MIDOSE-1310 file (N, C-alpha, C; in nm, 2 decimals, decimal comma, always signed):
residues 233
mhld	-2,65/-0,19/+1,73/-2,56/-0,10/+1,80/-2,61/+0,04/+1,79; -2,58/+0,13/+1,88/-2,62/+0,27/+1,87/-2,50/+0,36/+1,87; -2,50/+0,45/+1,77/-2,39/+0,55/+1,76/-2,46/+0,68/+1,73; -2,41/+0,79/+1,79/-2,47/+0,92/+1,76/-2,42/+0,97/+1,63
gesv	-2,49/+1,06/+1,56/-2,44/+1,12/+1,44/-2,50/+1,07/+1,32; -2,46/+1,12/+1,20/-2,51/+1,08/+1,07/-2,47/+0,94/+1,05; -2,56/+0,86/+0,99/-2,53/+0,72/+0,95/-2,47/+0,72/+0,82; -2,35/+0,67/+0,81/-2,28/+0,65/+0,68/-2,31/+0,52/+0,62
vrfe	-2,32/+0,41/+0,70/-2,35/+0,28/+0,66/-2,46/+0,23/+0,74; -2,57/+0,17/+0,68/-2,68/+0,12/+0,76/-2,72/-0,02/+0,69; -2,72/-0,12/+0,77/-2,77/-0,25/+0,72/-2,89/-0,28/+0,81; -3,00/-0,33/+0,75/-3,12/-0,36/+0,82/-3,17/-0,50/+0,77
svgl	-3,16/-0,60/+0,86/-3,20/-0,74/+0,83/-3,15/-0,79/+0,70; -3,02/-0,77/+0,68/-2,96/-0,81/+0,55/-2,93/-0,95/+0,55; -2,97/-1,02/+0,44/-2,93/-1,16/+0,42/-2,86/-1,17/+0,29; -2,77/-1,27/+0,28/-2,70/-1,29/+0,15/-2,68/-1,44/+0,13
rygl	-2,72/-1,49/+0,01/-2,69/-1,62/-0,03/-2,64/-1,62/-0,17; -2,56/-1,73/-0,20/-2,51/-1,75/-0,34/-2,59/-1,86/-0,40; -2,67/-1,83/-0,51/-2,75/-1,93/-0,57/-2,85/-1,98/-0,48; -2,86/-2,12/-0,47/-2,96/-2,18/-0,39/-2,90/-2,23/-0,26
gaei	-2,78/-2,19/-0,23/-2,71/-2,24/-0,10/-2,77/-2,17/+0,02; -2,71/-2,21/+0,13/-2,75/-2,15/+0,26/-2,70/-2,01/+0,27; -2,77/-1,93/+0,35/-2,73/-1,79/+0,36/-2,59/-1,77/+0,42; -2,51/-1,69/+0,36/-2,38/-1,66/+0,41/-2,39/-1,55/+0,52
lqdv	-2,48/-1,46/+0,50/-2,51/-1,36/+0,61/-2,66/-1,37/+0,64; -2,69/-1,36/+0,77/-2,82/-1,38/+0,82/-2,87/-1,26/+0,91; -2,97/-1,19/+0,86/-3,03/-1,08/+0,94/-2,92/-0,99/+1,00; -2,83/-0,94/+0,92/-2,73/-0,85/+0,97/-2,78/-0,71/+0,98
tffl	-2,78/-0,66/+1,10/-2,83/-0,52/+1,13/-2,73/-0,44/+1,21; -2,69/-0,33/+1,15/-2,60/-0,24/+1,23/-2,59/-0,11/+1,15; -2,54/+0,00/+1,22/-2,51/+0,12/+1,14/-2,39/+0,18/+1,20; -2,32/+0,25/+1,11/-2,19/+0,31/+1,14/-2,21/+0,46/+1,13
aags	-2,18/+0,54/+1,23/-2,19/+0,68/+1,23/-2,07/+0,74/+1,15; -2,09/+0,86/+1,10/-1,99/+0,94/+1,04/-1,87/+0,96/+1,13; -1,75/+0,93/+1,09/-1,63/+0,95/+1,17/-1,60/+0,84/+1,27; -1,67/+0,72/+1,26/-1,64/+0,61/+1,34/-1,53/+0,52/+1,28
fhyl	-1,47/+0,44/+1,37/-1,36/+0,35/+1,32/-1,40/+0,21/+1,39; -1,41/+0,11/+1,30/-1,44/-0,03/+1,35/-1,35/-0,13/+1,28; -1,31/-0,23/+1,36/-1,25/-0,35/+1,31/-1,36/-0,45/+1,28; -1,35/-0,53/+1,17/-1,44/-0,64/+1,14/-1,35/-0,77/+1,15
vgps	-1,40/-0,86/+1,24/-1,32/-0,98/+1,27/-1,41/-1,10/+1,26; -1,35/-1,22/+1,26/-1,42/-1,34/+1,25/-1,34/-1,45/+1,18; -1,37/-1,57/+1,20/-1,29/-1,68/+1,14/-1,30/-1,68/+0,99; -1,21/-1,75/+0,93/-1,21/-1,76/+0,78/-1,34/-1,83/+0,74
gagk	-1,41/-1,78/+0,63/-1,53/-1,83/+0,59/-1,65/-1,78/+0,66; -1,63/-1,68/+0,75/-1,75/-1,63/+0,82/-1,83/-1,53/+0,74; -1,78/-1,48/+0,63/-1,85/-1,39/+0,54/-1,80/-1,25/+0,55; -1,68/-1,23/+0,60/-1,63/-1,09/+0,62/-1,62/-1,02/+0,48
ssll	-1,55/-1,09/+0,38/-1,53/-1,03/+0,25/-1,67/-1,01/+0,18; -1,76/-1,09/+0,20/-1,90/-1,07/+0,14/-1,96/-0,95/+0,20; -1,95/-0,93/+0,33/-2,00/-0,82/+0,40/-1,94/-0,69/+0,34; -1,81/-0,69/+0,33/-1,74/-0,57/+0,27/-1,78/-0,55/+0,13
rlmy	-1,80/-0,65/+0,05/-1,85/-0,63/-0,09/-1,98/-0,57/-0,10; -2,07/-0,60/-0,01/-2,20/-0,54/+0,00/-2,18/-0,39/+0,03; -2,09/-0,36/+0,12/-2,07/-0,23/+0,17/-2,01/-0,14/+0,06; -1,92/-0,19/-0,03/-1,87/-0,10/-0,13/-1,94/-0,12/-0,27
lamr	-2,06/-0,18/-0,26/-2,15/-0,19/-0,38/-2,10/-0,28/-0,49; -2,02/-0,38/-0,45/-1,98/-0,48/-0,55/-2,08/-0,58/-0,58; -2,18/-0,59/-0,49/-2,29/-0,69/-0,50/-2,41/-0,63/-0,42; -2,53/-0,70/-0,45/-2,65/-0,66/-0,38/-2,69/-0,77/-0,29
psrg	-2,76/-0,74/-0,18/-2,81/-0,85/-0,08/-2,92/-0,93/-0,14; -2,94/-1,05/-0,09/-3,06/-1,13/-0,12/-3,18/-1,07/-0,06; -3,17/-1,01/+0,05/-3,28/-0,95/+0,12/-3,23/-0,84/+0,21; -3,32/-0,76/+0,26/-3,29/-0,65/+0,36/-3,25/-0,52/+0,29
lisl	-3,22/-0,42/+0,37/-3,20/-0,29/+0,33/-3,06/-0,24/+0,36; -2,99/-0,19/+0,26/-2,86/-0,13/+0,28/-2,87/+0,02/+0,23; -2,82/+0,11/+0,32/-2,81/+0,25/+0,28/-2,67/+0,30/+0,30; -2,62/+0,39/+0,21/-2,49/+0,45/+0,23/-2,51/+0,60/+0,22
fgrd	-2,45/+0,67/+0,31/-2,46/+0,82/+0,31/-2,60/+0,87/+0,31; -2,69/+0,79/+0,38/-2,83/+0,83/+0,39/-2,91/+0,80/+0,27; -2,86/+0,72/+0,18/-2,94/+0,69/+0,06/-2,96/+0,54/+0,04; -3,08/+0,50/+0,02/-3,11/+0,36/+0,00/-3,05/+0,31/-0,13
vatt	-2,96/+0,21/-0,12/-2,89/+0,16/-0,24/-2,99/+0,10/-0,34; -3,09/+0,03/-0,29/-3,18/-0,04/-0,38/-3,26/+0,05/-0,47; -3,29/+0,17/-0,42/-3,37/+0,26/-0,49/-3,29/+0,37/-0,56; -3,16/+0,37/-0,55/-3,07/+0,47/-0,61/-3,06/+0,43/-0,76
ardr	-3,08/+0,53/-0,85/-3,07/+0,51/-0,99/-2,93/+0,46/-1,03; -2,93/+0,37/-1,12/-2,80/+0,31/-1,16/-2,69/+0,41/-1,20; -2,74/+0,52/-1,27/-2,64/+0,62/-1,31/-2,59/+0,71/-1,20; -2,65/+0,69/-1,07/-2,60/+0,76/-0,96/-2,50/+0,68/-0,87
lpem	-2,49/+0,55/-0,90/-2,40/+0,46/-0,82/-2,26/+0,50/-0,84; -2,21/+0,53/-0,96/-2,06/+0,57/-0,97/-2,03/+0,69/-0,88; -2,11/+0,78/-0,87/-2,09/+0,90/-0,78/-2,08/+0,85/-0,63; -2,16/+0,76/-0,59/-2,16/+0,70/-0,46/-2,03/+0,63/-0,43
rrri	-1,99/+0,55/-0,54/-1,87/+0,47/-0,52/-1,74/+0,55/-0,51; -1,75/+0,67/-0,57/-1,63/+0,76/-0,56/-1,61/+0,81/-0,42; -1,71/+0,80/-0,34/-1,69/+0,85/-0,20/-1,64/+0,74/-0,11; -1,61/+0,62/-0,17/-1,56/+0,50/-0,10/-1,42/+0,47/-0,14
gvvf	-1,33/+0,45/-0,04/-1,20/+0,40/-0,07/-1,19/+0,26/-0,03; -1,13/+0,17/-0,11/-1,13/+0,03/-0,08/-0,98/-0,02/-0,10; -0,94/-0,10/+0,00/-0,81/-0,17/+0,00/-0,85/-0,32/-0,02; -0,82/-0,37/-0,13/-0,85/-0,51/-0,16/-0,74/-0,61/-0,12
qdfr	-0,78/-0,73/-0,08/-0,68/-0,83/-0,04/-0,59/-0,86/-0,16; -0,64/-0,86/-0,28/-0,55/-0,89/-0,40/-0,50/-0,76/-0,46; -0,50/-0,65/-0,39/-0,44/-0,52/-0,43/-0,51/-0,45/-0,55; -0,52/-0,53/-0,66/-0,59/-0,47/-0,78/-0,52/-0,35/-0,84
llkh	-0,38/-0,35/-0,83/-0,31/-0,25/-0,89/-0,30/-0,27/-1,05; -0,28/-0,16/-1,12/-0,26/-0,16/-1,26/-0,12/-0,19/-1,29; -0,09/-0,31/-1,35/+0,05/-0,35/-1,36/+0,14/-0,27/-1,45; +0,07/-0,20/-1,55/+0,15/-0,13/-1,65/+0,18/+0,02/-1,60
lsaf	+0,12/+0,05/-1,48/+0,15/+0,19/-1,43/+0,24/+0,18/-1,31; +0,32/+0,29/-1,29/+0,41/+0,29/-1,18/+0,33/+0,31/-1,05; +0,40/+0,29/-0,94/+0,34/+0,31/-0,81/+0,28/+0,45/-0,80; +0,36/+0,55/-0,84/+0,31/+0,69/-0,84/+0,18/+0,70/-0,92
dnva	+0,18/+0,65/-1,04/+0,06/+0,66/-1,13/-0,06/+0,59/-1,08; -0,04/+0,47/-1,01/-0,15/+0,40/-0,95/-0,21/+0,48/-0,84; -0,13/+0,54/-0,76/-0,19/+0,62/-0,64/-0,25/+0,75/-0,70; -0,20/+0,81/-0,80/-0,25/+0,93/-0,86/-0,38/+0,92/-0,93
lplr	-0,42/+0,79/-0,97/-0,53/+0,77/-1,05/-0,66/+0,83/-1,00; -0,70/+0,81/-0,87/-0,82/+0,88/-0,82/-0,82/+1,03/-0,83; -0,71/+1,09/-0,81/-0,70/+1,24/-0,82/-0,72/+1,28/-0,97; -0,66/+1,21/-1,06/-0,66/+1,24/-1,20/-0,81/+1,22/-1,25
varv	-0,87/+1,12/-1,20/-1,01/+1,10/-1,24/-1,10/+1,21/-1,20; -1,06/+1,27/-1,08/-1,14/+1,38/-1,02/-1,09/+1,52/-1,08; -0,99/+1,51/-1,18/-0,94/+1,63/-1,25/-0,87/+1,73/-1,15; -0,80/+1,68/-1,06/-0,72/+1,76/-0,97/-0,60/+1,81/-1,05
rese	-0,55/+1,93/-1,03/-0,44/+1,99/-1,10/-0,32/+1,90/-1,08; -0,24/+1,89/-1,19/-0,12/+1,79/-1,18/-0,02/+1,83/-1,08; +0,00/+1,96/-1,06/+0,09/+2,01/-0,95/+0,05/+1,96/-0,82; -0,08/+1,96/-0,79/-0,14/+1,91/-0,66/-0,13/+1,76/-0,66
vrrh	-0,16/+1,70/-0,77/-0,14/+1,55/-0,77/+0,00/+1,51/-0,73; +0,10/+1,57/-0,79/+0,24/+1,54/-0,77/+0,27/+1,56/-0,62; +0,23/+1,67/-0,57/+0,26/+1,70/-0,43/+0,20/+1,60/-0,33; +0,07/+1,57/-0,35/+0,00/+1,48/-0,25/+0,05/+1,34/-0,27
veel	+0,07/+1,29/-0,39/+0,11/+1,15/-0,41/+0,25/+1,13/-0,35; +0,34/+1,22/-0,38/+0,48/+1,21/-0,33/+0,48/+1,21/-0,18; +0,41/+1,30/-0,12/+0,40/+1,30/+0,03/+0,35/+1,17/+0,09; +0,25/+1,12/+0,03/+0,19/+1,00/+0,08/+0,28/+0,88/+0,06
lvwv	+0,34/+0,87/-0,06/+0,43/+0,75/-0,08/+0,55/+0,76/+0,01; +0,60/+0,88/+0,04/+0,71/+0,89/+0,14/+0,66/+0,84/+0,27; +0,54/+0,88/+0,31/+0,49/+0,85/+0,44/+0,48/+0,70/+0,46; +0,44/+0,63/+0,35/+0,42/+0,48/+0,37/+0,55/+0,41/+0,34
glrd	+0,66/+0,48/+0,33/+0,79/+0,41/+0,31/+0,83/+0,37/+0,17; +0,78/+0,44/+0,07/+0,80/+0,40/-0,07/+0,87/+0,51/-0,14; +0,95/+0,59/-0,07/+1,02/+0,71/-0,14/+1,10/+0,66/-0,26; +1,17/+0,55/-0,24/+1,26/+0,50/-0,35/+1,19/+0,41/-0,45
hmra	+1,06/+0,40/-0,44/+0,99/+0,30/-0,53/+0,88/+0,37/-0,61; +0,88/+0,50/-0,61/+0,77/+0,57/-0,68/+0,75/+0,54/-0,82; +0,86/+0,51/-0,89/+0,85/+0,49/-1,04/+0,85/+0,34/-1,07; +0,85/+0,25/-0,97/+0,85/+0,11/-0,99/+0,71/+0,06/-1,02
rppt	+0,71/-0,04/-1,11/+0,58/-0,10/-1,15/+0,55/-0,21/-1,05; +0,42/-0,24/-1,02/+0,38/-0,34/-0,93/+0,45/-0,48/-0,94; +0,47/-0,53/-1,06/+0,54/-0,66/-1,06/+0,68/-0,67/-1,00; +0,74/-0,55/-0,99/+0,88/-0,55/-0,94/+0,88/-0,52/-0,79
lsgg	+0,76/-0,50/-0,73/+0,75/-0,47/-0,58/+0,72/-0,60/-0,51; +0,76/-0,60/-0,38/+0,72/-0,71/-0,29/+0,57/-0,70/-0,26; +0,52/-0,81/-0,20/+0,38/-0,81/-0,16/+0,35/-0,70/-0,06; +0,44/-0,68/+0,04/+0,41/-0,57/+0,13/+0,42/-0,43/+0,07
qqqr	+0,51/-0,41/-0,03/+0,52/-0,29/-0,10/+0,39/-0,26/-0,18; +0,35/-0,37/-0,25/+0,22/-0,35/-0,33/+0,11/-0,32/-0,24; +0,10/-0,38/-0,12/+0,00/-0,35/-0,02/-0,01/-0,20/+0,01; +0,11/-0,14/+0,03/+0,12/+0,00/+0,07/+0,08/+0,09/-0,04
vaia	+0,11/+0,05/-0,17/+0,07/+0,13/-0,28/-0,09/+0,12/-0,29; -0,14/+0,01/-0,26/-0,29/-0,01/-0,27/-0,36/+0,08/-0,16; -0,30/+0,08/-0,04/-0,35/+0,16/+0,07/-0,34/+0,31/+0,03; -0,22/+0,35/-0,02/-0,21/+0,49/-0,06/-0,31/+0,53/-0,16
ravi	-0,34/+0,45/-0,26/-0,44/+0,48/-0,36/-0,58/+0,49/-0,30; -0,61/+0,41/-0,20/-0,74/+0,41/-0,14/-0,76/+0,53/-0,06; -0,66/+0,59/+0,00/-0,68/+0,70/+0,09/-0,65/+0,84/+0,03; -0,58/+0,84/-0,09/-0,53/+0,97/-0,15/-0,64/+1,07/-0,16
arpr	-0,76/+1,03/-0,20/-0,87/+1,13/-0,22/-0,95/+1,16/-0,10; -0,91/+1,11/+0,02/-0,98/+1,13/+0,14/-1,13/+1,09/+0,13; -1,15/+0,96/+0,11/-1,29/+0,92/+0,09/-1,37/+0,94/+0,22; -1,50/+0,94/+0,21/-1,59/+0,95/+0,32/-1,60/+0,82/+0,40
llia	-1,58/+0,71/+0,32/-1,58/+0,58/+0,38/-1,46/+0,50/+0,33; -1,38/+0,44/+0,42/-1,27/+0,36/+0,38/-1,29/+0,22/+0,43; -1,28/+0,13/+0,34/-1,30/-0,02/+0,37/-1,17/-0,09/+0,33; -1,11/-0,16/+0,43/-0,98/-0,23/+0,41/-1,00/-0,37/+0,45
dept	-0,97/-0,46/+0,35/-0,98/-0,61/+0,37/-0,84/-0,66/+0,40; -0,81/-0,69/+0,52/-0,68/-0,74/+0,57/-0,56/-0,65/+0,52; -0,56/-0,52/+0,55/-0,46/-0,43/+0,49/-0,32/-0,45/+0,55; -0,31/-0,52/+0,66/-0,18/-0,54/+0,72/-0,13/-0,69/+0,71
gnvd	-0,19/-0,76/+0,62/-0,16/-0,91/+0,61/-0,02/-0,94/+0,55; +0,04/-0,84/+0,48/+0,17/-0,87/+0,41/+0,28/-0,78/+0,46; +0,26/-0,72/+0,58/+0,36/-0,63/+0,63/+0,40/-0,67/+0,78; +0,51/-0,62/+0,83/+0,55/-0,66/+0,96/+0,47/-0,57/+1,06
erva	+0,49/-0,60/+1,19/+0,41/-0,53/+1,29/+0,44/-0,38/+1,29; +0,57/-0,34/+1,27/+0,60/-0,19/+1,27/+0,52/-0,12/+1,16; +0,53/-0,18/+1,04/+0,46/-0,12/+0,93/+0,31/-0,12/+0,95; +0,26/-0,23/+1,01/+0,12/-0,25/+1,03/+0,07/-0,13/+1,12
drli	+0,14/-0,11/+1,23/+0,11/+0,00/+1,32/+0,10/+0,14/+1,25; +0,20/+0,16/+1,16/+0,21/+0,28/+1,08/+0,09/+0,30/+0,99; +0,05/+0,19/+0,93/-0,07/+0,19/+0,84/-0,20/+0,22/+0,91; -0,21/+0,15/+1,03/-0,33/+0,18/+1,11/-0,33/+0,32/+1,16
hlfe	-0,21/+0,38/+1,19/-0,20/+0,52/+1,23/-0,25/+0,61/+1,11; -0,21/+0,57/+0,99/-0,26/+0,65/+0,87/-0,41/+0,65/+0,87; -0,47/+0,53/+0,89/-0,62/+0,52/+0,88/-0,68/+0,61/+1,00; -0,61/+0,61/+1,11/-0,66/+0,68/+1,23/-0,65/+0,83/+1,20
elnr	-0,55/+0,88/+1,13/-0,54/+1,02/+1,09/-0,65/+1,06/+0,99; -0,67/+0,97/+0,90/-0,78/+0,99/+0,80/-0,91/+1,00/+0,88; -0,93/+0,91/+0,98/-1,05/+0,90/+1,06/-1,07/+1,03/+1,13; -0,96/+1,09/+1,18/-0,97/+1,22/+1,26/-1,02/+1,33/+1,17
lgtt	-1,00/+1,32/+1,04/-1,04/+1,42/+0,94/-1,19/+1,39/+0,90; -1,25/+1,29/+0,95/-1,39/+1,27/+0,93/-1,43/+1,14/+0,85; -1,33/+1,07/+0,80/-1,36/+0,94/+0,73/-1,40/+0,83/+0,82; -1,51/+0,76/+0,78/-1,55/+0,64/+0,85/-1,47/+0,53/+0,80
vvva	-1,41/+0,45/+0,90/-1,31/+0,34/+0,86/-1,36/+0,21/+0,91; -1,35/+0,11/+0,82/-1,38/-0,03/+0,86/-1,26/-0,12/+0,81; -1,20/-0,18/+0,91/-1,08/-0,26/+0,88/-1,11/-0,41/+0,91; -1,11/-0,50/+0,81/-1,12/-0,64/+0,84/-0,98/-0,69/+0,87
thne	-0,97/-0,77/+0,98/-0,84/-0,82/+1,01/-0,85/-0,95/+1,10; -0,74/-1,03/+1,09/-0,73/-1,14/+1,18/-0,63/-1,11/+1,29; -0,57/-0,99/+1,29/-0,46/-0,96/+1,37/-0,51/-0,91/+1,51; -0,53/-1,01/+1,60/-0,58/-0,97/+1,74/-0,48/-0,89/+1,81
alir	-0,35/-0,91/+1,79/-0,25/-0,83/+1,86/-0,26/-0,68/+1,82; -0,28/-0,66/+1,69/-0,30/-0,52/+1,64/-0,42/-0,46/+1,71; -0,53/-0,53/+1,72/-0,65/-0,47/+1,78/-0,62/-0,44/+1,93; -0,54/-0,52/+2,00/-0,51/-0,48/+2,14/-0,42/-0,36/+2,14
rrph	-0,33/-0,35/+2,05/-0,24/-0,23/+2,05/-0,30/-0,10/+2,01; -0,40/-0,11/+1,92/-0,46/+0,01/+1,87/-0,61/-0,01/+1,87; -0,67/-0,01/+1,99/-0,81/-0,05/+2,01/-0,91/+0,04/+1,95; -1,01/-0,02/+1,88/-1,13/+0,05/+1,83/-1,25/-0,05/+1,85
pvlr	-1,37/-0,01/+1,84/-1,49/-0,10/+1,85/-1,48/-0,21/+1,74; -1,53/-0,33/+1,78/-1,52/-0,44/+1,69/-1,65/-0,50/+1,65; -1,66/-0,52/+1,52/-1,78/-0,60/+1,46/-1,73/-0,74/+1,44; -1,79/-0,83/+1,51/-1,75/-0,98/+1,50/-1,86/-1,06/+1,43
lehg	-1,81/-1,12/+1,32/-1,90/-1,20/+1,23/-1,86/-1,34/+1,25; -1,97/-1,42/+1,28/-1,95/-1,57/+1,30/-2,07/-1,64/+1,26; -2,06/-1,74/+1,18/-2,17/-1,82/+1,13/-2,28/-1,73/+1,07; -2,23/-1,63/+1,00/-2,33/-1,54/+0,93/-2,40/-1,44/+1,02
llat	-2,37/-1,44/+1,15/-2,43/-1,35/+1,24/-2,33/-1,24/+1,29; -2,38/-1,12/+1,31/-2,29/-1,01/+1,35/-2,32/-0,97/+1,49; -2,21/-0,95/+1,57/-2,22/-0,90/+1,71/-2,12/-0,78/+1,72; -2,15/-0,69/+1,81/-2,07/-0,57/+1,82/-2,01/-0,57/+1,96
lpad	-1,88/-0,54/+1,96/-1,80/-0,54/+2,09/-1,74/-0,40/+2,11; -1,72/-0,36/+2,23/-1,65/-0,23/+2,26/-1,51/-0,24/+2,22; -1,44/-0,12/+2,23/-1,30/-0,11/+2,19/-1,22/-0,19/+2,29; -1,25/-0,19/+2,42/-1,17/-0,27/+2,51/-1,25/-0,39/+2,55
pqda	-1,19/-0,51/+2,51/-1,27/-0,64/+2,54/-1,31/-0,65/+2,69; -1,24/-0,59/+2,78/-1,28/-0,60/+2,92/-1,41/-0,53/+2,95; -1,45/-0,43/+2,86/-1,57/-0,36/+2,87/-1,69/-0,45/+2,85; -1,67/-0,56/+2,78/-1,78/-0,65/+2,74/-1,82/-0,74/+2,86
a	-1,73/-0,75/+2,96/-1,75/-0,84/+3,07/-1,88/-0,79/+3,15
């Protein structure tokens, strides 16, 4: 695919296999420009989560080149990787919230790690939790929240520091359509501020309502589709 502008994510002939098994990903080549927004779709078992893990540096490919923010991941010194990861916000399918911390403190964590002033932390976290509909649950701990509420806490934590790259794995899977639209709108607002966004989803209705270009992964191979499926005809 071709996109103008700085490349935030670049994969060149990337392959991935686990152990001696067949390749999960085969010759995956694409790049995402700064400020782009893409959906990642495909059937269960197609390798979407594996592709996302490569993208947020949770694993390395079996072959091929991956670069993030213009830097080759393979040749980046190990002590520079944490800095690179801090520029990436991730919404995991299993949320990965800290159970002993409140919703507020979970969302505040990236700002506190970055040593933002506590008065600013409080203002930004409260505003965001209100926006995602958790005004009355700021002090609740994750085990007392529903799956949909935990999902919204995880999303708020991922976007609070305005990452350069946001990766979301099925972020609307535990919420109704109204909340799903609101969450995608939040991602779109972040995107307008310059964040590159990749959302993995099975929700075809959501893609039709809020269209963006699509990366389709099937049998380990990646294809790129335009925002409007009719454009592909």
